[in-house]
C-alpha positions in Angstrom: -78.1 -46.5 -44.6 -75.1 -47.3 -46.8 -71.9 -48.6 -45.1 -69.5 -45.9 -44.2 -65.7 -46.2 -44.6 -62.8 -43.9 -43.6 -59.5 -43.9 -45.5 -56.7 -43.7 -43.0 -56.8 -44.4 -39.3 -54.7 -41.7 -37.8 -55.5 -38.6 -35.7 -57.7 -36.8 -38.3 -59.7 -40.0 -38.8 -60.6 -39.9 -35.1 -62.1 -36.5 -35.5 -64.1 -37.6 -38.6 -65.4 -40.8 -36.8 -66.6 -38.7 -33.9 -68.4 -36.3 -36.2 -70.1 -39.1 -38.2 -71.1 -40.9 -35.1 -72.7 -37.7 -33.7 -74.7 -37.7 -37.0 -75.9 -41.3 -36.4 -73.5 -42.6 -39.1 -71.5 -45.5 -37.5 -68.2 -46.5 -39.1 -68.1 -49.8 -40.9 -64.4 -49.9 -41.3 -61.1 -48.2 -42.3 -58.7 -48.5 -45.1 -55.0 -48.1 -44.1 -51.7 -49.4 -45.4 -49.8 -49.6 -42.2 -52.1 -50.1 -39.2 -52.8 -53.5 -37.6 -56.0 -52.1 -35.9 -58.7 -54.7 -36.2 -61.1 -52.1 -37.6 -59.0 -51.9 -40.8 -60.8 -53.8 -43.5 -58.3 -53.4 -46.3 -55.3 -51.5 -47.7 -55.8 -48.2 -49.6 -54.6 -50.0 -52.8 -57.7 -52.3 -52.5 -59.9 -49.2 -53.2 -58.4 -48.7 -56.6 -59.6 -52.1 -57.9 -62.2 -53.6 -55.6 -63.8 -51.2 -53.1 -66.6 -52.3 -50.9 -70.0 -50.9 -51.7 -70.8 -47.8 -49.5 -69.7 -44.2 -49.0 -66.3 -42.9 -48.2 -64.4 -40.0 -46.6 -60.6 -39.4 -46.5 -59.3 -39.2 -43.0 -55.8 -38.1 -44.0 -54.9 -34.5 -42.8 -52.0 -33.8 -45.1 -53.3 -31.9 -48.1 -50.9 -33.4 -50.7 -51.3 -37.0 -49.5 -55.1 -36.6 -49.4 -55.1 -35.1 -52.9 -52.8 -37.9 -54.3 -55.0 -40.6 -52.9 -58.4 -39.1 -53.6 -57.5 -38.1 -57.2 -57.2 -41.8 -58.0 -60.5 -42.7 -56.5 -63.1 -40.7 -58.4 -65.2 -43.9 -58.7 -66.0 -43.8 -55.0 -69.1 -42.1 -53.5 -67.9 -39.3 -51.1 -69.7 -37.9 -48.1 -69.1 -34.9 -45.9 -68.6 -34.9 -42.1 -70.2 -31.8 -40.6 -70.2 -31.4 -36.8 -73.6 -30.6 -35.4 -72.2 -27.5 -33.7 -70.9 -26.0 -36.9 -72.8 -22.9 -38.1 -73.3 -22.9 -41.9 -75.3 -20.2 -43.7 -78.0 -21.5 -46.1 -76.6 -19.9 -49.3 -73.1 -21.6 -49.2 -71.6 -24.1 -51.5 -69.8 -27.1 -50.0 -68.2 -29.8 -52.2 -67.8 -33.5 -51.5 -65.5 -35.2 -49.0 -65.3 -32.1 -46.7 -64.8 -32.1 -43.0 -66.4 -29.3 -41.0 -65.3 -29.5 -37.4 -66.8 -28.3 -34.1 -67.5 -24.6 -33.8 -66.6 -23.8 -37.4 -68.6 -20.9 -38.9 -69.2 -20.6 -42.7 -71.0 -17.4 -43.7 -73.2 -16.5 -46.7 -71.8 -16.7 -50.2 -68.9 -18.9 -49.2 -67.7 -21.6 -51.7 -65.9 -24.6 -50.2 -64.2 -27.0 -52.7 -63.9 -30.7 -52.5 -62.1 -32.6 -49.7 -61.5 -29.4 -47.7 -61.0 -29.3 -43.9 -62.5 -26.4 -42.0 -61.1 -27.2 -38.6 -62.4 -26.4 -35.1 -63.5 -22.8 -34.5 -62.3 -21.7 -37.9 -64.3 -18.8 -39.4 -64.9 -18.5 -43.1 -66.6 -15.1 -43.7 -68.9 -14.1 -46.5 -68.1 -14.6 -50.2 -64.8 -16.5 -49.5 -63.7 -19.3 -52.0 -61.5 -22.2 -50.8 -59.9 -24.5 -53.3 -59.9 -28.3 -53.3 -57.8 -30.2 -50.7 -57.1 -27.1 -48.6 -57.1 -27.0 -44.8 -58.2 -24.1 -42.6 -56.7 -25.0 -39.3 -58.2 -24.5 -35.8 -59.0 -20.9 -34.8 -58.2 -19.4 -38.2 -60.2 -16.5 -39.6 -60.8 -15.7 -43.3 -62.4 -12.2 -43.5 -64.8 -11.5 -46.3 -64.2 -12.0 -50.1 -61.0 -14.0 -49.9 -59.9 -16.5 -52.6 -57.7 -19.4 -51.5 -56.3 -21.9 -54.0 -55.9 -25.7 -53.9 -53.8 -27.5 -51.3 -53.4 -24.5 -49.0 -52.7 -24.9 -45.3 -53.8 -21.9 -43.3 -52.1 -22.5 -40.0 -53.7 -22.5 -36.6 -54.8 -19.0 -35.3 -53.9 -17.2 -38.6 -55.9 -14.4 -40.1 -56.4 -13.2 -43.6 -57.8 -9.6 -44.1 -60.6 -9.0 -46.6 -60.3 -9.2 -50.4 -57.0 -11.0 -50.5 -55.9 -13.9 -52.8 -53.8 -16.8 -51.8 -52.4 -19.1 -54.6 -52.1 -22.8 -54.7 -49.8 -25.0 -52.5 -49.2 -22.3 -49.9 -48.4 -22.8 -46.3 -49.4 -19.9 -44.0 -47.7 -20.3 -40.6 -49.6 -20.5 -37.4 -50.6 -17.1 -35.9 -49.7 -15.3 -39.1 -51.6 -12.3 -40.4 -52.0 -12.1 -44.2 -52.4 -8.5 -45.4 -51.4 -8.8 -49.0 -51.9 -11.3 -51.9 -49.8 -14.4 -51.7 -48.5 -16.2 -54.8 -48.5 -19.9 -55.3 -45.9 -22.4 -54.0 -44.6 -20.4 -51.1 -44.5 -20.5 -47.3 -45.3 -17.3 -45.3 -45.0 -16.6 -41.7 -45.3 -13.6 -39.3 -47.5 -10.6 -38.7 -47.6 -9.3 -41.3 -46.9 -12.5 -43.2 -43.8 -12.6 -45.3 -42.4 -15.2 -47.7 -39.6 -17.3 -46.3 
């Protein structure tokens, strides 16, 4: 088995480490710019020039920071972290560097981009498409045939009704209900969700 490294050693990386270890993939080290934790084997900058041989996953929860770092590291080999309790239909597409957390459900025809987080107990129904570097937070529900752009944060406990489109760089507040299309680069909150 190749060595396994996590980029970042914050809260999200703890979730990833737990998932990987449940899948019999022990962590060989972390890369982080600020931590003095003895498990840190180098700074993120080291990955740009002299990465250790092995496979990697980004443990940074912030969509934009994750995107900025990963976009400079296309030379690395990325793995997914999929919790054993996640339910994933056979005919789905899941990119690289994704994190699928406990209790998540991904239904047939769903397409998940690269470096996406499907958090605990989130539901992605049939034929949904989720763009790169997005985060579907705990307890959120995407009903069928929804398109979500890149770097979208769908807040905890939020719901999107079927056949809606959400643009890029959108934040949907926790507990919100999206009942209409949402353009890019906005924040929406409420039930029904409105731009603020």
